[in-house]
C-alpha positions as CSV (number, residue, x, y, z in Angstrom):
1,X,4.0,3.9,-22.8
2,X,6.9,6.1,-21.9
3,X,7.5,7.4,-18.4
4,X,6.1,10.8,-19.3
5,X,2.7,9.4,-20.2
6,X,2.6,7.2,-17.1
7,X,3.5,10.2,-15.0
8,X,0.7,12.2,-16.6
9,X,-1.9,9.5,-16.4
10,X,-1.2,8.8,-12.7
11,X,-0.3,12.2,-11.4
12,X,3.0,10.8,-10.2
13,X,6.3,12.5,-10.9
14,X,8.9,10.8,-13.1
15,X,11.3,10.8,-10.3
16,X,8.9,8.9,-8.1
17,X,8.2,6.4,-10.9
18,X,11.9,5.7,-11.1
19,X,12.0,5.2,-7.3
20,X,9.1,2.7,-7.6
21,X,11.1,0.9,-10.2
22,X,14.2,0.9,-8.0
23,X,12.1,-0.6,-5.1
24,X,10.8,-3.4,-7.4
25,X,7.2,-2.1,-7.3
26,X,7.0,-1.6,-11.1
27,X,9.2,-2.7,-14.0
28,X,9.9,-1.1,-17.3
29,X,11.2,-2.6,-20.5
30,X,13.8,-0.7,-22.4
31,X,13.3,0.5,-25.9
32,X,16.3,0.3,-28.3
33,X,16.9,4.0,-27.6
34,X,17.2,3.3,-23.9
35,X,13.8,4.9,-23.0
36,X,11.7,3.2,-20.4
37,X,8.6,1.5,-21.7
38,X,5.7,0.7,-19.3
39,X,2.9,-1.7,-19.9
40,X,-0.7,-0.3,-19.6
41,X,-1.3,-2.3,-16.4
42,X,1.1,-0.1,-14.6
43,X,-1.3,2.8,-14.6
44,X,-3.5,0.9,-12.1
45,X,-0.5,-0.5,-10.3
46,X,1.0,3.0,-9.7
47,X,-2.4,4.3,-8.4
48,X,-2.6,1.2,-6.1
49,X,1.0,1.9,-4.8
50,X,0.1,5.6,-4.2
51,X,-3.0,4.5,-2.2
52,X,-1.1,2.1,-0.1
53,X,1.7,4.6,0.6
54,X,-1.0,7.1,1.4
55,X,-2.4,4.6,3.9
56,X,1.0,4.5,5.6
57,X,2.4,1.2,4.3
58,X,6.2,1.1,3.6
59,X,7.4,0.1,0.2
60,X,8.9,-3.2,1.6
61,X,5.4,-4.3,2.7
62,X,3.8,-3.0,-0.5
63,X,6.2,-5.1,-2.6
64,X,5.0,-8.2,-0.7
65,X,1.3,-7.5,-1.1
66,X,1.2,-6.3,-4.6
67,X,0.8,-9.8,-6.0
68,X,-2.5,-10.0,-4.1
69,X,-3.8,-7.1,-6.2
70,X,-3.1,-8.7,-9.5
71,X,-5.4,-10.8,-11.5
72,X,-4.7,-13.7,-11.8
73,X,-3.1,-13.8,-8.4
74,X,0.3,-15.2,-8.0
75,X,1.2,-15.1,-4.3
76,X,4.5,-16.3,-2.8
77,X,5.2,-16.8,0.9
78,X,8.9,-17.4,1.1
79,X,9.6,-14.5,3.5
80,X,6.3,-14.3,5.4
81,X,7.8,-14.0,8.8
82,X,5.8,-13.7,12.0
83,X,7.0,-10.1,12.3
84,X,5.8,-9.3,8.8
85,X,2.4,-10.8,9.4
86,X,2.2,-8.8,12.7
87,X,3.1,-5.6,10.8
88,X,0.4,-6.4,8.2
89,X,-2.2,-7.0,10.9
90,X,-1.3,-3.7,12.6
91,X,-1.5,-1.8,9.2
92,X,-4.8,-3.4,8.4
93,X,-6.2,-2.4,11.8
94,X,-4.9,1.1,11.4
95,X,-6.6,1.3,8.0
96,X,-9.8,0.0,9.4
97,X,-9.7,2.7,12.1
98,X,-9.0,5.4,9.6
99,X,-11.9,4.2,7.4
100,X,-14.1,4.5,10.5
101,X,-13.0,8.1,11.0
102,X,-13.5,9.0,7.3
103,X,-16.9,7.4,7.3
104,X,-18.0,9.4,10.4
105,X,-16.6,12.6,8.8
106,X,-18.5,11.9,5.6
107,X,-21.7,11.3,7.5
108,X,-21.2,14.5,9.4
109,X,-20.8,16.4,6.1
110,X,-24.0,14.7,4.8
111,X,-25.9,15.7,7.9
112,X,-24.7,19.3,7.5
113,X,-25.7,19.3,3.8
114,X,-29.1,17.9,4.7
115,X,-29.6,20.6,7.3
116,X,-28.5,23.4,5.0
117,X,-30.7,22.2,2.1
118,X,-33.7,21.6,4.4
119,X,-33.3,25.2,5.7
120,X,-33.3,26.6,2.2
121,X,-29.6,27.4,2.0
122,X,-29.7,30.9,3.6
123,X,-28.6,33.4,1.0
124,X,-29.3,31.2,-1.9
125,X,-26.2,29.2,-1.7
126,X,-26.7,25.5,-1.3
127,X,-30.3,25.5,-2.7
128,X,-29.7,22.0,-4.1
129,X,-29.5,23.3,-7.7
130,X,-26.9,21.8,-10.0
131,X,-25.1,25.1,-10.2
132,X,-24.4,25.3,-6.5
133,X,-22.5,22.0,-6.4
134,X,-24.5,20.7,-3.5
135,X,-27.1,18.7,-5.4
136,X,-28.0,15.7,-3.2
137,X,-29.0,13.5,-6.2
138,X,-25.5,13.0,-7.6
139,X,-21.9,13.6,-6.9
140,X,-18.8,11.9,-5.6
141,X,-19.2,10.0,-2.3
142,X,-23.0,9.8,-2.4
143,X,-24.5,6.6,-1.2
């Protein structure tokens, strides 16, 4: 697929995709006309990269852990220095803490929704009907 389609499918700008390529996070083949051609697998790869960047990891660390996300896994350890391992442990611990905060926030929203729905939703909003968007039976993030 060309860069425009990868951009559209991942919600990532073309400029950022070119940056990922410069950083060695993704790779494109070149068509005879010089256009970049990306393999289908890069849709998931770009989404993974964005998630890792969003979690605060720098591209140099992401480049090293990307092989762990591939199937089958091909992991190389030539530059796994004690400093890099310490950085990865810190980042992992920071992510774990953030997950804890997000889980508590999600649970607080669940408790609020439960209270609103149990009360009857006040002025009709939040009555649990599909039209109000607060249905407890389905929806993103429901356990």
